N, C-alpha and C positions, 0 to 999 in steps of 0.2 A: 523724508517720505512719510506721510501720515497714514495711519491705519484706518480702515473703514470703521464706522461707528459700530456695525454689527460684530466685526472681529474684536474690537476693543471691549465690547459688552461681554462677549463669550470669554475672553481672556480674564476679564475682571471677575466673572462668576467662578471660573475655574480656580483662580488664585484665592477667592474666598473660601471655596470648598476645601482646597488643600490646606489652607491656614487652619480651618476648624478641625480637619483631620489630624493635622500635626499637634494641635493643642490637646485634642482628646487623647492621642497616643503617646504624647511626650512623658507622661508619668510612667508608663510601661517601660519605655526605653531608659529612663532615669533610675528606676528601681534597682537596687543592688541586693544581691543574695547575701545572707549572713555568711561569715567566714567559717563558722563552725557547723555548717550545713553537712549533714551526713552524705557519704558517698553512695548511698543506696540508689538514688535516681540514675547515677552513671552506670552502676552495675546493671540496673534494669534496662537502661538504654542499650547497653552492649548485648544483653540477652535477647532484647527485642530485635536488634539489628541482626544478630546471628540467626534468629528464627526466620527473619524476613529473607536473609540470604539463602537459607535452606529452601524456603518456599520458592524463591526465584529460580534456584538451581532445578528444582523439580519441575517448575513451569517451562524452563528452558528445555529439559529432557523431553517433556510431553510435546512441546512444539516441534522439537527436532524430529520425534517419531512420526508425528502427523505430516510434517514436511516430506519425510522419507516415503510415507504411504502416498502422498500426493504425487510426488515425483514418479513413483513407480506406476501409479495409475495413468499419469501423463504419458509415460513411455509406452505403456500398453496401448493407449489410445492412438499415439503417433504411429505405432507399428500397424495397427489395424487400418488407420487412414492411409498409410503408405501402400498397404496391400490393395485397398480399394482404388487408389490412384493408379496403381499398375494395371489393374483390370480395366480401368477406364481408358488408359493409354492404349491397351491391346484392342479394346473394342472400337476405339477411334481409328486405330491403324487398319483394322479389318473393314470398317465402314469406308475409309478412304480408298482401300484396295478395290472393294466392290464398286464404288463410285467410278473409279478410273476404268474398270472393266466395262461398265455400263456405258461410259462415254465412248470407249473404243468401239464397242458394238454399235452404238448409235451412229458414229461417224462412218464406220464401215458400211452400214446399211444405207446411209445416205449417198455415199460414193458409188455404190452399186446401182443406184437408181430406183431403189425401193420396189 
């Protein structure tokens, strides 16, 4: 099955760009560190990672507190909406009762001959 000429051209261009990238970056991968390099970068990395972990823990605490406040606000809003919904149900029931009474009065009036 032959590839379309456009697809073949695209694959060719992508392949050339990948080749250029690999040739450019290959010296970075092949470069070796001297064996007598000081351990200072490792100690610095450990210190940096510990600092980042502390910052992350503080961020998580802050986010947890904000989430707690948000959940509390949502619970208050839900309670308020529940109360409003109950009032709406009561108003609907009263309106329905008044409508039924009005219907009974209207039918009674019609049956008596107006």
